[in-house]
C-alpha positions, 0 to 999 in steps of 0.5 A: 754223625753231624753233617754241619758245615764248618768254617776254616777258623773253627777247623783251625781252632779245633785242630790247634788244640788237639793233643792226638797223635797224627795216626789217632786224628787222621780220620776225624781230621779228614772228615772235618776237612770235608765239612769245611769244603762242604764235600761228601766224606764218602764217594757217591754210589753209582 
């Protein structure tokens, strides 16, 4: 799994080309957004 940060233009370009259905793409779309905003994709364990 890659944790590399993505830029907003990279994110937009990737998803503009996507042919996946909304349901099929939902998880990866969320993970890619986390990379754009440099946010952890999972909550921290406390």
